[in-house]
TORBA-161430 format. One record per atom (N, C-alpha, C): residue number from 1; atom name; x, y, z. Coordinates in Angstrom, 2 decimals, padded with zeros to 5 digits. Each point is the difference from the previous one (the first is absolute). Layout:
<nodes>
resi = NUM name = CA px = X py = Y pz = Z $
...
</nodes>
This chain:
<nodes>
resi = 1 name = N px = 078.56 py = -179.97 pz = 049.12 $
resi = 1 name = CA px = 000.60 py = 000.47 pz = 001.18 $
resi = 1 name = C px = 000.14 py = 000.91 pz = -000.43 $
resi = 2 name = N px = -000.81 py = 001.37 pz = 000.57 $
resi = 2 name = CA px = 000.21 py = 001.17 pz = -000.23 $
resi = 2 name = C px = 001.80 py = 000.46 pz = 000.51 $
resi = 3 name = N px = -000.16 py = 001.25 pz = -000.69 $
resi = 3 name = CA px = 001.52 py = 000.79 pz = 000.87 $
resi = 3 name = C px = 000.03 py = 000.04 pz = 001.54 $
resi = 4 name = N px = -001.90 py = 000.54 pz = 000.13 $
resi = 4 name = CA px = 000.15 py = 001.24 pz = 001.65 $
resi = 4 name = C px = 000.05 py = -001.77 pz = 001.09 $
resi = 5 name = N px = -000.65 py = -000.97 pz = -001.24 $
resi = 5 name = CA px = -000.06 py = -000.97 pz = 001.62 $
resi = 5 name = C px = 001.74 py = -000.93 pz = 000.14 $
resi = 6 name = N px = 001.00 py = 000.05 pz = -000.94 $
resi = 6 name = CA px = 001.15 py = -000.31 pz = -000.05 $
resi = 6 name = C px = 000.85 py = 000.79 pz = 001.05 $
resi = 7 name = N px = -000.11 py = 001.35 pz = -000.14 $
resi = 7 name = CA px = 000.94 py = 001.58 pz = 000.84 $
resi = 7 name = C px = -001.30 py = -000.63 pz = 000.76 $
resi = 8 name = N px = -001.58 py = 000.19 pz = 000.87 $
resi = 8 name = CA px = -000.02 py = 000.45 pz = 001.33 $
resi = 8 name = C px = 000.13 py = -001.82 pz = 001.31 $
resi = 9 name = N px = 000.52 py = -001.26 pz = -001.08 $
resi = 9 name = CA px = 001.27 py = -001.12 pz = 000.45 $
resi = 9 name = C px = 000.25 py = 000.69 pz = 000.20 $
resi = 10 name = N px = 001.68 py = -000.27 pz = -000.82 $
resi = 10 name = CA px = 001.33 py = 000.58 pz = 000.41 $
resi = 10 name = C px = -000.01 py = 001.05 pz = 000.73 $
resi = 11 name = N px = -001.02 py = 001.17 pz = 000.60 $
resi = 11 name = CA px = -000.19 py = 000.51 pz = 000.44 $
resi = 11 name = C px = 000.24 py = -000.46 pz = 001.99 $
resi = 12 name = N px = -001.33 py = -000.88 pz = 000.26 $
resi = 12 name = CA px = -000.44 py = -000.50 pz = 000.44 $
resi = 12 name = C px = 000.69 py = -000.75 pz = 000.87 $
resi = 13 name = N px = 001.46 py = -000.26 pz = -001.34 $
resi = 13 name = CA px = 000.90 py = -001.75 pz = 000.75 $
resi = 13 name = C px = 000.61 py = 000.79 pz = 001.16 $
resi = 14 name = N px = 000.99 py = 001.42 pz = -000.60 $
resi = 14 name = CA px = 000.69 py = 000.89 pz = 000.53 $
resi = 14 name = C px = -000.45 py = 000.81 pz = 000.96 $
resi = 15 name = N px = -000.74 py = 000.03 pz = -000.27 $
resi = 15 name = CA px = -001.29 py = 000.25 pz = 001.91 $
resi = 15 name = C px = 000.04 py = -000.31 pz = 000.47 $
resi = 16 name = N px = 000.46 py = -001.35 pz = 000.13 $
resi = 16 name = CA px = -000.31 py = -001.15 pz = 001.15 $
resi = 16 name = C px = 001.69 py = -000.54 pz = -000.44 $
resi = 17 name = N px = 000.61 py = -000.03 pz = -000.49 $
resi = 17 name = CA px = 000.80 py = 000.14 pz = 000.29 $
resi = 17 name = C px = 000.64 py = 000.97 pz = 000.95 $
resi = 18 name = N px = 000.42 py = 000.71 pz = -000.28 $
resi = 18 name = CA px = 000.39 py = 001.70 pz = 000.71 $
resi = 18 name = C px = -001.12 py = -000.35 pz = 001.65 $
resi = 19 name = N px = -000.41 py = -000.06 pz = -000.31 $
resi = 19 name = CA px = -001.07 py = -000.48 pz = 001.65 $
resi = 19 name = C px = 000.41 py = -001.53 pz = 000.52 $
resi = 20 name = N px = -000.18 py = -001.22 pz = -000.05 $
resi = 20 name = CA px = 001.76 py = -000.74 pz = 000.63 $
resi = 20 name = C px = 000.44 py = 000.42 pz = 000.56 $
resi = 21 name = N px = 001.74 py = 001.09 pz = -000.98 $
resi = 21 name = CA px = 000.91 py = 000.15 pz = 000.54 $
resi = 21 name = C px = -000.22 py = 000.90 pz = 000.38 $
resi = 22 name = N px = -000.65 py = 001.15 pz = 000.83 $
resi = 22 name = CA px = -000.52 py = 000.56 pz = 000.91 $
resi = 22 name = C px = 000.28 py = -001.45 pz = 000.72 $
resi = 23 name = N px = -001.38 py = -000.15 pz = 000.01 $
resi = 23 name = CA px = -000.93 py = -001.07 pz = 001.67 $
resi = 23 name = C px = 001.87 py = -000.76 pz = 000.62 $
resi = 24 name = N px = 000.53 py = -000.41 pz = -000.70 $
resi = 24 name = CA px = 001.26 py = -000.66 pz = -000.44 $
resi = 24 name = C px = 000.99 py = 000.67 pz = 000.96 $
resi = 25 name = N px = 000.05 py = 001.23 pz = -000.40 $
resi = 25 name = CA px = 000.96 py = 000.80 pz = 000.19 $
resi = 25 name = C px = -000.36 py = 000.89 pz = 001.66 $
resi = 26 name = N px = -001.48 py = -000.20 pz = 000.99 $
resi = 26 name = CA px = -000.65 py = 000.42 pz = 000.70 $
resi = 26 name = C px = 000.69 py = -001.04 pz = 000.24 $
resi = 27 name = N px = -000.30 py = -001.46 pz = 000.10 $
resi = 27 name = CA px = 000.30 py = -001.67 pz = 000.64 $
resi = 27 name = C px = 000.91 py = 000.40 pz = 000.61 $
resi = 28 name = N px = 001.40 py = 000.15 pz = -000.55 $
resi = 28 name = CA px = 001.40 py = 000.30 pz = 000.16 $
resi = 28 name = C px = 000.20 py = 001.40 pz = 001.54 $
resi = 29 name = N px = -001.05 py = 000.54 pz = 000.26 $
resi = 29 name = CA px = 000.58 py = 001.00 pz = 000.52 $
resi = 29 name = C px = -000.95 py = -000.59 pz = 000.93 $
resi = 30 name = N px = -001.08 py = -001.33 pz = 000.48 $
resi = 30 name = CA px = -000.42 py = 000.31 pz = 000.86 $
resi = 30 name = C px = 000.93 py = -000.64 pz = 000.82 $
resi = 31 name = N px = -000.24 py = 000.36 pz = 001.76 $
resi = 31 name = CA px = 000.73 py = -000.58 pz = 000.80 $
resi = 31 name = C px = -000.40 py = -001.83 pz = 000.34 $
resi = 32 name = N px = 001.13 py = -000.99 pz = 001.45 $
resi = 32 name = CA px = -000.48 py = -000.86 pz = 000.33 $
resi = 32 name = C px = -001.06 py = -000.16 pz = 000.24 $
resi = 33 name = N px = -001.03 py = 001.09 pz = 000.77 $
resi = 33 name = CA px = -001.21 py = -000.49 pz = 000.61 $
resi = 33 name = C px = -001.24 py = 000.56 pz = -000.66 $
resi = 34 name = N px = 000.89 py = 001.00 pz = -000.85 $
resi = 34 name = CA px = -001.83 py = -000.17 pz = -001.03 $
resi = 34 name = C px = 000.23 py = -001.24 pz = -000.33 $
resi = 35 name = N px = 001.10 py = -000.23 pz = -001.43 $
resi = 35 name = CA px = -000.10 py = -001.92 pz = -000.42 $
resi = 35 name = C px = -000.97 py = -000.74 pz = -000.01 $
resi = 36 name = N px = 000.32 py = 000.26 pz = 002.00 $
resi = 36 name = CA px = -000.39 py = -001.82 pz = 001.24 $
resi = 36 name = C px = -001.17 py = 000.57 pz = -000.56 $
resi = 37 name = N px = -000.18 py = 001.57 pz = -000.10 $
resi = 37 name = CA px = -001.86 py = -000.18 pz = 000.18 $
resi = 37 name = C px = -000.75 py = -000.05 pz = -001.55 $
resi = 38 name = N px = 000.33 py = 000.12 pz = -000.57 $
resi = 38 name = CA px = -000.11 py = -000.55 pz = -001.60 $
resi = 38 name = C px = -000.16 py = -001.66 pz = -000.47 $
resi = 39 name = N px = 001.21 py = -000.15 pz = 000.93 $
resi = 39 name = CA px = 000.56 py = -001.47 pz = 000.02 $
resi = 39 name = C px = 000.83 py = -000.38 pz = -000.85 $
resi = 40 name = N px = 000.87 py = 000.62 pz = 000.01 $
resi = 40 name = CA px = 001.12 py = -000.32 pz = -000.94 $
resi = 40 name = C px = 001.05 py = -000.05 pz = 000.74 $
resi = 41 name = N px = 001.00 py = -000.23 pz = -000.91 $
resi = 41 name = CA px = 001.71 py = -000.18 pz = 000.96 $
resi = 41 name = C px = 000.45 py = 001.64 pz = -000.61 $
resi = 42 name = N px = 002.12 py = -000.19 pz = -000.37 $
resi = 42 name = CA px = 000.57 py = 001.26 pz = -000.99 $
resi = 42 name = C px = 000.32 py = -000.74 pz = -000.36 $
resi = 43 name = N px = 000.08 py = -002.38 pz = -000.28 $
resi = 43 name = CA px = -000.24 py = -000.41 pz = -001.52 $
resi = 43 name = C px = -001.10 py = 000.36 pz = -000.64 $
resi = 44 name = N px = -000.98 py = -000.39 pz = 000.17 $
resi = 44 name = CA px = -001.14 py = 000.22 pz = -000.92 $
resi = 44 name = C px = 000.41 py = 001.07 pz = -000.32 $
resi = 45 name = N px = 000.27 py = 001.50 pz = 000.41 $
resi = 45 name = CA px = -000.10 py = 001.22 pz = -000.59 $
resi = 45 name = C px = 001.03 py = 000.41 pz = -000.74 $
resi = 46 name = N px = 000.91 py = -001.23 pz = 000.16 $
resi = 46 name = CA px = 001.82 py = -000.14 pz = -000.72 $
resi = 46 name = C px = -001.13 py = -000.44 pz = -001.45 $
resi = 47 name = N px = -000.31 py = -000.88 pz = 000.00 $
resi = 47 name = CA px = -000.48 py = -001.70 pz = -001.01 $
resi = 47 name = C px = -000.78 py = 001.51 pz = -000.47 $
resi = 48 name = N px = -001.22 py = 000.54 pz = 000.17 $
resi = 48 name = CA px = -001.01 py = 001.04 pz = -000.93 $
resi = 48 name = C px = 000.51 py = 001.08 pz = -000.14 $
resi = 49 name = N px = 001.04 py = 000.55 pz = 001.09 $
resi = 49 name = CA px = 000.69 py = 001.22 pz = -001.27 $
resi = 49 name = C px = 000.89 py = -000.44 pz = -000.82 $
resi = 50 name = N px = 000.57 py = -000.46 pz = 000.08 $
resi = 50 name = CA px = 001.13 py = -001.23 pz = -000.43 $
resi = 50 name = C px = -001.10 py = -000.86 pz = -002.28 $
resi = 51 name = N px = -001.29 py = 000.31 pz = -000.03 $
resi = 51 name = CA px = 000.11 py = -000.26 pz = -001.41 $
resi = 51 name = C px = -000.53 py = 000.62 pz = -001.29 $
resi = 52 name = N px = 000.03 py = -000.07 pz = -000.89 $
resi = 52 name = CA px = -000.38 py = 001.09 pz = -001.29 $
resi = 52 name = C px = -001.41 py = 000.50 pz = 000.25 $
resi = 53 name = N px = 000.01 py = 001.67 pz = -000.30 $
resi = 53 name = CA px = -000.31 py = 000.63 pz = 000.19 $
resi = 53 name = C px = -001.84 py = -001.01 pz = -000.58 $
resi = 54 name = N px = 000.38 py = -000.76 pz = -001.22 $
resi = 54 name = CA px = -001.33 py = -000.52 pz = 000.12 $
resi = 54 name = C px = -001.29 py = -000.70 pz = -000.14 $
resi = 55 name = N px = 001.38 py = -000.62 pz = 000.90 $
resi = 55 name = CA px = -000.54 py = -000.91 pz = 000.86 $
resi = 55 name = C px = -001.58 py = 000.73 pz = 000.86 $
resi = 56 name = N px = -000.76 py = -001.43 pz = 000.42 $
resi = 56 name = CA px = -000.80 py = 000.50 pz = 001.16 $
resi = 56 name = C px = 001.28 py = -000.01 pz = 001.75 $
</nodes>
């Protein structure tokens, strides 16, 4: 495997982890009614927010 491929995969993994972190923070800021609209509860958000950054 070429070094460029390894670096690109690593960069993409960091990017995906950052995107998950941002999305989880946005979920934590949502109010009850917004969560209800997307079919989530406060418990669902807390479970999602407490996942390690590498977990989907």
